mmCIF file of the C-alpha atoms, coordinates in Angstrom:
data_MODEL
# 
_entry.id   MODEL 
# 
loop_
_atom_site.group_PDB 
_atom_site.id 
_atom_site.type_symbol 
_atom_site.label_atom_id 
_atom_site.label_alt_id 
_atom_site.label_comp_id 
_atom_site.label_asym_id 
_atom_site.label_entity_id 
_atom_site.label_seq_id 
_atom_site.pdbx_PDB_ins_code 
_atom_site.Cartn_x 
_atom_site.Cartn_y 
_atom_site.Cartn_z 
_atom_site.occupancy 
_atom_site.B_iso_or_equiv 
_atom_site.pdbx_formal_charge 
_atom_site.auth_seq_id 
_atom_site.auth_comp_id 
_atom_site.auth_asym_id 
_atom_site.auth_atom_id 
_atom_site.pdbx_PDB_model_num 
ATOM 1  C CA . MET A 1 1  ? -9.210  7.655   -10.064 1.00 0.00 ? 1  MET A CA 1 
ATOM 2  C CA . ARG A 1 2  ? -8.159  9.063   -6.728  1.00 0.00 ? 2  ARG A CA 1 
ATOM 3  C CA . ALA A 1 3  ? -4.909  9.851   -4.969  1.00 0.00 ? 3  ALA A CA 1 
ATOM 4  C CA . TYR A 1 4  ? -4.304  8.261   -1.562  1.00 0.00 ? 4  TYR A CA 1 
ATOM 5  C CA . GLU A 1 5  ? -1.510  8.953   0.898   1.00 0.00 ? 5  GLU A CA 1 
ATOM 6  C CA . ILE A 1 6  ? -0.914  5.800   2.914   1.00 0.00 ? 6  ILE A CA 1 
ATOM 7  C CA . ASN A 1 7  ? 0.846   6.244   6.236   1.00 0.00 ? 7  ASN A CA 1 
ATOM 8  C CA . THR A 1 8  ? 2.346   3.036   7.628   1.00 0.00 ? 8  THR A CA 1 
ATOM 9  C CA . THR A 1 9  ? 5.179   4.476   9.727   1.00 0.00 ? 9  THR A CA 1 
ATOM 10 C CA . ALA A 1 10 ? 5.909   7.443   11.968  1.00 0.00 ? 10 ALA A CA 1 
ATOM 11 C CA . TRP A 1 11 ? 7.941   9.081   9.192   1.00 0.00 ? 11 TRP A CA 1 
ATOM 12 C CA . LYS A 1 12 ? 5.980   11.252  6.741   1.00 0.00 ? 12 LYS A CA 1 
ATOM 13 C CA . GLU A 1 13 ? 8.698   10.943  4.092   1.00 0.00 ? 13 GLU A CA 1 
ATOM 14 C CA . GLU A 1 14 ? 8.038   7.179   3.994   1.00 0.00 ? 14 GLU A CA 1 
ATOM 15 C CA . ASN A 1 15 ? 4.339   7.563   3.144   1.00 0.00 ? 15 ASN A CA 1 
ATOM 16 C CA . LEU A 1 16 ? 3.148   5.757   0.037   1.00 0.00 ? 16 LEU A CA 1 
ATOM 17 C CA . ILE A 1 17 ? 1.207   7.968   -2.359  1.00 0.00 ? 17 ILE A CA 1 
ATOM 18 C CA . ILE A 1 18 ? -0.767  6.136   -5.016  1.00 0.00 ? 18 ILE A CA 1 
ATOM 19 C CA . PHE A 1 19 ? -3.150  7.082   -7.788  1.00 0.00 ? 19 PHE A CA 1 
ATOM 20 C CA . THR A 1 20 ? -5.746  4.335   -8.256  1.00 0.00 ? 20 THR A CA 1 
ATOM 21 C CA . ASP A 1 21 ? -9.289  3.304   -8.997  1.00 0.00 ? 21 ASP A CA 1 
ATOM 22 C CA . LEU A 1 22 ? -9.302  1.004   -5.941  1.00 0.00 ? 22 LEU A CA 1 
ATOM 23 C CA . THR A 1 23 ? -11.456 1.800   -2.926  1.00 0.00 ? 23 THR A CA 1 
ATOM 24 C CA . ILE A 1 24 ? -9.964  2.485   0.474   1.00 0.00 ? 24 ILE A CA 1 
ATOM 25 C CA . SER A 1 25 ? -11.350 -0.831  1.733   1.00 0.00 ? 25 SER A CA 1 
ATOM 26 C CA . GLN A 1 26 ? -9.614  -2.716  -1.102  1.00 0.00 ? 26 GLN A CA 1 
ATOM 27 C CA . ILE A 1 27 ? -6.350  -0.958  -0.264  1.00 0.00 ? 27 ILE A CA 1 
ATOM 28 C CA . LYS A 1 28 ? -6.644  -1.718  3.463   1.00 0.00 ? 28 LYS A CA 1 
ATOM 29 C CA . LYS A 1 29 ? -7.491  -5.361  2.773   1.00 0.00 ? 29 LYS A CA 1 
ATOM 30 C CA . VAL A 1 30 ? -4.096  -5.802  1.091   1.00 0.00 ? 30 VAL A CA 1 
ATOM 31 C CA . ILE A 1 31 ? -1.843  -3.428  3.037   1.00 0.00 ? 31 ILE A CA 1 
ATOM 32 C CA . GLU A 1 32 ? -2.927  -3.975  6.646   1.00 0.00 ? 32 GLU A CA 1 
ATOM 33 C CA . PRO A 1 33 ? -1.842  -7.645  6.819   1.00 0.00 ? 33 PRO A CA 1 
ATOM 34 C CA . ILE A 1 34 ? 1.589   -6.744  5.435   1.00 0.00 ? 34 ILE A CA 1 
ATOM 35 C CA . VAL A 1 35 ? 2.091   -3.942  7.969   1.00 0.00 ? 35 VAL A CA 1 
ATOM 36 C CA . LEU A 1 36 ? 0.842   -6.082  10.863  1.00 0.00 ? 36 LEU A CA 1 
ATOM 37 C CA . SER A 1 37 ? 3.115   -8.923  9.804   1.00 0.00 ? 37 SER A CA 1 
ATOM 38 C CA . GLU A 1 38 ? 6.142   -6.653  10.048  1.00 0.00 ? 38 GLU A CA 1 
ATOM 39 C CA . ARG A 1 39 ? 5.102   -5.386  13.467  1.00 0.00 ? 39 ARG A CA 1 
ATOM 40 C CA . GLU A 1 40 ? 4.388   -8.866  14.844  1.00 0.00 ? 40 GLU A CA 1 
ATOM 41 C CA . ASP A 1 41 ? 6.852   -11.108 12.981  1.00 0.00 ? 41 ASP A CA 1 
ATOM 42 C CA . ASP A 1 42 ? 9.622   -8.664  12.097  1.00 0.00 ? 42 ASP A CA 1 
ATOM 43 C CA . GLU A 1 43 ? 9.109   -9.180  8.356   1.00 0.00 ? 43 GLU A CA 1 
ATOM 44 C CA . TYR A 1 44 ? 10.455  -6.309  6.250   1.00 0.00 ? 44 TYR A CA 1 
ATOM 45 C CA . TYR A 1 45 ? 8.469   -4.395  3.641   1.00 0.00 ? 45 TYR A CA 1 
ATOM 46 C CA . ASP A 1 46 ? 8.887   -1.135  1.777   1.00 0.00 ? 46 ASP A CA 1 
ATOM 47 C CA . ASN A 1 47 ? 6.609   0.914   -0.459  1.00 0.00 ? 47 ASN A CA 1 
ATOM 48 C CA . ASP A 1 48 ? 7.537   -1.158  -3.506  1.00 0.00 ? 48 ASP A CA 1 
ATOM 49 C CA . VAL A 1 49 ? 6.325   -4.304  -1.725  1.00 0.00 ? 49 VAL A CA 1 
ATOM 50 C CA . LEU A 1 50 ? 3.029   -2.583  -0.875  1.00 0.00 ? 50 LEU A CA 1 
ATOM 51 C CA . LEU A 1 51 ? 2.562   -1.344  -4.434  1.00 0.00 ? 51 LEU A CA 1 
ATOM 52 C CA . ASP A 1 52 ? 3.358   -4.769  -5.897  1.00 0.00 ? 52 ASP A CA 1 
ATOM 53 C CA . ALA A 1 53 ? 0.908   -6.418  -3.489  1.00 0.00 ? 53 ALA A CA 1 
ATOM 54 C CA . LEU A 1 54 ? -1.885  -4.090  -4.634  1.00 0.00 ? 54 LEU A CA 1 
ATOM 55 C CA . VAL A 1 55 ? -1.140  -4.741  -8.305  1.00 0.00 ? 55 VAL A CA 1 
ATOM 56 C CA . ASP A 1 56 ? -0.993  -8.509  -7.704  1.00 0.00 ? 56 ASP A CA 1 
ATOM 57 C CA . ALA A 1 57 ? -4.251  -8.502  -5.723  1.00 0.00 ? 57 ALA A CA 1 
ATOM 58 C CA . TYR A 1 58 ? -6.116  -6.389  -8.273  1.00 0.00 ? 58 TYR A CA 1 
ATOM 59 C CA . PRO A 1 59 ? -4.526  -6.983  -11.684 1.00 0.00 ? 59 PRO A CA 1 
ATOM 60 C CA . ASN A 1 60 ? -7.524  -5.548  -13.553 1.00 0.00 ? 60 ASN A CA 1 
ATOM 61 C CA . ASN A 1 61 ? -7.362  -2.232  -11.731 1.00 0.00 ? 61 ASN A CA 1 
ATOM 62 C CA . GLN A 1 62 ? -5.051  0.714   -12.127 1.00 0.00 ? 62 GLN A CA 1 
ATOM 63 C CA . VAL A 1 63 ? -2.497  1.374   -9.385  1.00 0.00 ? 63 VAL A CA 1 
ATOM 64 C CA . TYR A 1 64 ? 0.316   3.884   -9.874  1.00 0.00 ? 64 TYR A CA 1 
ATOM 65 C CA . ASN A 1 65 ? 2.974   5.210   -7.538  1.00 0.00 ? 65 ASN A CA 1 
ATOM 66 C CA . PHE A 1 66 ? 2.389   8.967   -7.280  1.00 0.00 ? 66 PHE A CA 1 
ATOM 67 C CA . ASP A 1 67 ? 5.881   9.657   -5.970  1.00 0.00 ? 67 ASP A CA 1 
# 
């Protein structure tokens, strides 16, 4: 298990910190499309959406919000 701080905005206080057994490539595979979608299509997300997307994509892995 590792801790990751995921920066998706210019605001450090909005960073998502997770504790997980996922790899960084698994995390990027899920999170990057969500972030790009907001930037291109104006779709809203928050850290809960990102966390839920990781859990949904990898239900057999452990993903915890470290906040």
